[in-house]
N, C-alpha and C positions, 0 to 999 in steps of 0.2 A: 624674674618676670613670671607671671602665671599664664597658663593656657586655659582659656575658657571654652567649655564644650556646651553646646546647646542641643538638648535632646527632646524628643517628644514621647519617649518611653523610659520609665524608670530602670528597666533592665539594662540599658546601655551604660549606666553609671558603673556597674560592676565590671562590664566588659572592658571599658577603657581603663579602669583602675588596674585590672590584671595586665593589660597590655603595657601600661606605663611601667609596671614593676619589672617586666621582662625587657623593655626597650631602654627606659631612662629612669631607673629607680630614684626616688626623691624629688622628681620634677613635680611642681605644684600644679594640680588640676582643680579648676573650679567648675562644678557642674550646675547647669541651669536646666531643670526639667519642666517642660511645659506641654503636658499631654493635651491640654485644651487647644493648643495651636494647631495640632494635626487634625483634631476634630473639626475645627473651624475652617481649615484649609480644604476639606473634602469637596466643597462646592466652589472652590476657587479662592485665591488670596485677595481679600478686599483691601482698600486703602488703610483701614484701621489696623488690620493684622500686619500689613507690611510696615506700618509705622512702629508698632510694638516691637517687631523683630529688629528693625533698624536701630531703634533706641537701645535695645538690649546689647547689640553688638557695639554700638558707639560707647556704651558705658563700661565696657570690659577693660580691664587693666592688662593689655597685651593682646596677642593674637587670639582669634576665635575659630573654632572648628564646629560647623553645624552638621550633626549626624543624621538629620532628617532629609531625605531626598526630595520630598514634596516641597519643603521650604528652601531648598538649595538655591534656586535662582535669585530669590530675594536676599538671602544671606550673602551670596556672592556679590551682588550689587552693593551691599552695605560694607563689603570689605572682608568678609569671612571666607575661610576655605570650606568649600562644600565637600562632604565626605566622599562622594563618588568620583571627584575629578581625577585624583591620582590613579584610581582603578581604571577609569575609562581611557585615560591616556595610555596606560600599559596595554590594555586590550587592543586599542587602535594600532599600537606599534607592533602587534603580533604579525601583521601583514595579511591575515586571513579574515574570513567571514566571522562575525561576532554574534553569539547568541545571548540576548539580554533576557534574564529571568526576573520576574517581579511579582509581587502579591497584592499591590494596591493600585487601583486605577489612577489615583492621583499622582503616582510615581511615574507613570508611563511618559507623559509629555516632557517633564523636565529632564528625566534620565535619557530619553531618546534624543532630545535636542543636544544634550551635552555629549553623548556618544557620537552623534553625527559631526559635531564640531571637532572633536578629537580625531575622528576618522579623516576629516578633511585636512587637518593639520599634519597628519601622518602620511597623507597621500595614499590612504588605503581605500580603494573603491570596491572591495570584495563584497560589501553588503552587510546588512544587519537583519537578524531574525528575532522575533519576539516570542516569549513563552510566558503566558500569564497563568499564575497559580493562585488566584484569589480564593480558591476553595480551601486553601490551607491557612489563610490568615486568622480565622477564628481560633485555631490552635494556639497561635502566638498570643492573641488577646486573652485567652483563658489561662495563660501561664504554662501551657504544655509545650515548652520550648524543645524538649527532646523529641517529641512526636512531630513537631513542626520541622525540625531539621531532618529527621528521617524521611518524612513525606517528600520534602523538596529534593533531597539527594536521590531518592528512588526515582522520581519523575525525570530529573535531569539525566540520570544514568540511562534511562530508557530513551530519552529524546536524542542523546548523543551516540547511541549504539551504532556501530558501523559507519560513522561519519569520519571522513578524512579531509573535509573542506573547512573545518572550523579552526580559526586561529586562537579563539578564547571563548570562554563562557563567563559572563559577568552576573553576579548575584546583586541586583541593583539596590537592595535595601540592607542596611547594617544588621538588621534582625535576622537575616538569612545566613550570616557568616559561618555559623557552626555547621551548616550543611556542606560547606567547602571542605571541612576537615574529613568528611566521609567520601570525598571524591578525588583524593590525591593520587589514586591509581589510574585515573583516566589519562588517555594520550593527550587530550586537550586540556590546557590549563584552565582551572576554575578559579576565578578571582573574586575575592570578597574585599569589602572596602575598609573595615576598621583599622587594621594594622598599617596598610599603605597610607591611609589618611593621617593617622597619628604620627607616623614618621615624618610625613611632609609638614604637618603642623608644628612639630617640635623643631624642625629646621628653621622655622620662622622666629624662634626665640633666640635672641642674641644674648650672650653672657653679659652680666652687669660689669 
């Protein structure tokens, strides 16, 4: 059985292929890259876009992982695993306050709604803080992924300095994952979504 991944950035293809090789070598991945879907979703997901996403998920041969947080709610309704769900669940189970970091306004509502849902499920009433870093998104769009990761990591480090009330920091978008690699020395866990989501998605594949 094949795992289908729906992306809105070409860069995620290589990210998940690398993760696949370290987690489950040989597993078949089918990538669907639709950058236009994210562009169209910036003003809200209309009926036409929702139908296209739903049809793509229904046509997949096996489970589907959607790596775009903006499209997450529609993808989840259609039966896909949204990339941030395993990460938000782990953050909620930390028992402490959660700092949610994001770079796109279109990510805020779906990610915050999901995190609140997982916090409720975990019985965690410590609260959520938001850190919007939209000023760095042009770096990612320009392909300057290293500069993007450094900028995010630097700002998160500053925002969490001398904090002892945080249970977790979540980097809400898959594109931010490499910043987490620069923050492993923090006392607060910094969670990124790709590896957690891929492990959860692979668990949905049953051997033939």
